[in-house]
C-alpha angles and dihedrals in degrees: 000000000000092000092050093048092046092052091046091049089051090057102260121139097244127196125188121201098215097199091045095066138052144186127247085221093064137249096316092058092043091055091047091051091050090052090051091049092049090052096045106036097023134266093258090061095056105076138167126244090254090060093052099084091056090050092053097049 
């Protein structure tokens, strides 16, 4: 989460594959981090693995 937010703050277009990351604190913390990322970098930049092929084509 920190890396994504840091890149976003530095002006990079940043995407997060939500089901390609996790939290050492467990699922509850993972879901909280995803909510924070959606709020801070934008919901359209937090994608699932199934959306990735369309983004790359």
